[in-house]
N, C-alpha and C positions, 0 to 999 in steps of 0.2 A: 057791367062787371066791376067789381071791386080791383082797382089796380096801384101797383107801388112802380111809380118811375125811376128807373135807376139810370142815374146819368150824371156827367160833371162840365163838360167845357161847353161853350156858346153853342154849337151846333147841334145839342142835345135840347136846348131852349124851346126852338118850333114845335117840339114833339109835348113837350109839356103844355105850352099854351093849347095846341089843340087838342090835346087829353082833356084840359080843362072846359074848354068848351064843347066837349063831347058829351053822350049819354053816359059816359062810363064816369063813375065817381072814383076819383085820386084819393086814396086815404093817405098816402105820407108819400116822401121822396126819398130815394136812396144814393148819397151821393159820396165822393172820396173826402177823406178828412179835408178841414183848412190847409193849405199849403202855407210854406214861408217862401216869401219872395222880396228882391228889393234890399238894398244896403242895409235897412233895417231889421230886414228878415222878419217881418211882420206877418201876421197871420193874413191871408187872401181867402175870401170865401168864391167858392165856386159859382159860375153863374146860372147853374140850375137852382142851387141852394140858396141865391138871392130871391129868384123867382117864386122859388118854393115859399121863403118867410112873406115876400108880399102876399101871397095868397093864403096866409095863414096854415099852411100844412105841416104838420110833424114831419121833422127830417132826420135822418139815421145817417150816422156817417161812422160807420165801424172800421177799425184799422184793417181789419180783414172779413169780407161776408161769410166765413167760417166760424167767426168768435160766436160764441155760445149764449152771451147775452144779445146779440143781434139775430140768432136763430129764434130765439124765443121771443123776440120783439115782432120779427117778420110772423110767426105763428099765430100771435095775439092779432095782430093786423089781417088775419085770415085774407088775403086778398085770391081774386081769382086768376089774375095773371100780374106778370111783373113784365111791362115791355123796358127793353133795355137801349140805350144810345150813348154809346160811346162813356160807359161807367168807369173802365179803367182798371178792374181787378178780375182776375178769375173767381168764378163762380163754382162751390162746391156741389158736388151731387146733394148733399142734405139741404141745403138752401133751395137748388132746381126742383125738388122733389115737394114744397110746401105749395105753393098754388097748383091748383087740379089743370089749368091750363098751360102751366109750365111757365118758361120764360120766354118773351120773343124779343129775339133782337135785331134790330135796325143798322143796317150795316151800308157803308157806302161803297157799294162796287157789284158787279154783278157775278155773284158766287158761280163757280168757286173761283172763279178768278180775282185774286188780290185778299186773300185771308190775311187776317192782321191787323196792326193797331193803324197803319197809313196807307189805306187802300185809295185814297182820292190822290196823294203824291205820288204813288208809285205808277198808277194810271197814266199823268202828265210825264213822269220819266220816260215811259214806255212809247210814249206816242200812240197811244191807245186813241183812237179816232170816237171810240163812245164809252161811256161808264154808265152808271146809274147807282139804285139802291134795291136791296133785298131785305124783306122781313123773313127771319128763320127761325126756328124752334133752337133754342141754345141747348147745348150740349157740353158734355166735359171737354171735348176736342175743339182745337181753334177752327172757328166759324164752321162747322162741319155738320151742321144740322139740317135738316129738312126745308127746303123753302114754301113759305107760304103766299107769297109774292113779291112782286118786283116791278121796277120799271127802268126805263131807259133815258137817259140824258147825255147829247153829242160835246164831244170835246172839242172848243172852237179854236182857232189856230193861234190866238194871242190869251186864251185863258189861264189864268194861274190856279192854283189847288185852291186858294180863297176863293175865287171866283166860282168855281165848280161847287165848293161847300154851300157858300151862298144860295145857291140854285136847289141843291140836293137837299138840305137841311127843312125849307118848309114845304119840299115834294114831298120827301120822306115821311115828312110826320102826317100827311093827309095817308099815305100807303098804309103808316102803322095803325091809324085810327080805324082803315077801314077793313085790316085784317084783324084786328080785335072785334069788330062788329060783325065777321064772319064766324070767328070763333064762338061769340056768345050765340048767333044765330044757328050756331052747327052745319054750316055751309063752308069751311075752310078746307082747304085740299094742301094737304103737304107732299113736295116732291123732293126725293131726296135728290141730294147734289150729285152731278156724274162723276164718276171716277177722273176723266180724261178735264185736260185743261188747269188743274189746281195751279196757282202760284201765290207767291208769300208776299205780304207788305209788312215787313218789320218795322219798328220806328225808326225814324230818320235822326241821323245822330249830326253833330257840328259837321265834321269832317266830311259825312255824304253829303253834304251842301257847298262844299271847297269847289269851286268851277276849275276845270282842267283845259286851259287854253289849247293845248294841243288837241282836244277833241275835236269833232267837225263840228261845223256851226249849227247845225240842227241839235245835236247832244248837247251843246252849251247853253242854246236857248230852252231847251226842255229841263235843264238843271236848274236853270234861275226859275223858271216858272213854277217847276214841282215845288221848289223850296220857298216859295211865296203865299204867305207870309212866313212862315214857322217848316224849319228851323231858322230860314233865312240866308239865301245864297251869299257868299262872299269869295273873297281873294285878299290879295296884298298888295300893299305898295310902299315901299320906303319901310319895310319891317313893321306896317301895321295892319289891322283888317281894315277892309274896307268892303261895306255890306253893298249888294247889290240889288237893285230892281228890275224888272223884266226890260228885255233889251229889243232892239227892234231890227229889221233886216238893213243891211247896207244897202246904200242907194247904188244904182247903176256904174255911174262916175265915183266910184270911192277912189279911185286912185291906184298907185301900185301897190304890188300885194305887201300885205303884214306880216311878220313872223307871229307866231304866236304869243298873246300878250303885251305885244308891242301896241303902243299908243300914238295916233295920229289925230289932232284938233282940225276939225273941218267947217267951213260954213253950217252953222245949224245943229252941229254935234261934236261927238269925240267917236272914234272909230277903234275897236280893238281889234286885235288879228286872234283868229282860231285856225284849227288844223285844217280848214278848207275855205276860208274868207273871213274878211271882218265884219263885224257887226256893229251896230250904235249904240252905246251905253246910255240907257235910260237915268231914271235917277241913282246917285250914289249916296251911302253914307259913313263918313270917316270914323274912327273911333271916338267916340265920349261927343261926337256933333250930330246935328238934326239931318236929315234927308236933305239931298239939293239936286239941281239939276248937274248932268256931269259937264256941261259946259264951263257953270259956275266953280265946279268942284276944279277943273282943270285951270280956269282963271288964276284961282288961287295958289295952287301947288306948282304952277308952270313945268311940265314936264317935259325932261330933256328927252334929244331926239333917240337915244339909248336906253331910256328906261322903260321896262314893262312890268305889266300885272302880274302878280303870283311867283315872283322870280324867286321871293323867299318863303315859300308857302310848305 
């Protein structure tokens, strides 16, 4: 089939690679416009666009997928299907109707659980033991279309959102190509999503990543892992943000109880109190500095006995 891959961030790159290696003909790539980032506000090319340019593919990057010029370009390309992986914009009906097999979205959850922009992060935050990926026919609703194929992926007790995406992206790429193969062969079977079990996964904002030390240790751990690597879990210390990498369970002999946010330096680590017991800080990153082991950070700042994390958040 003739396909146009719609995708933007790094998790979409394995799908483009798999499509390029498949029997399908990738005639172009659709991605979001170059973003401005950094202190110099320089234009940053999306990972999908970078690979497309390396492969010599035409790149479409409209401000909106409903723009008339883009719709004309898409019609001229005459794709049989538009596979989508984290494209990042709502697709209007006029665009959805162009390819004869429609748009097929690879979504990193087991729909209808976690519809939305951040399904993997929310699966970790909620403590889901299993997540996965679905390839479904895109509709105008939010991730509501019938499912054409799926796979499951267990969530390990120390998995971050980034760890899961690293596994789901290549596995999902294979799933997506298999679904396109089935569509071409006429053997694909679309299964409507059940009405029950719908949950939403909106994009996480920086405030969603702020650790609340009064929460129980399990919730604190999930928040840090679910927000790693993005948007990045954080707390405050002496009025400045302190980025947090994944935590570890406290040793059995952790000493006297700690109040939420309270610090204690022990041999081999730095403890911090939560609502139900201490945890061990992993790497931390003070504002404007590199990430470092919590022990090295504590050796430099020398926290006083009465200082706590998050007191001025």
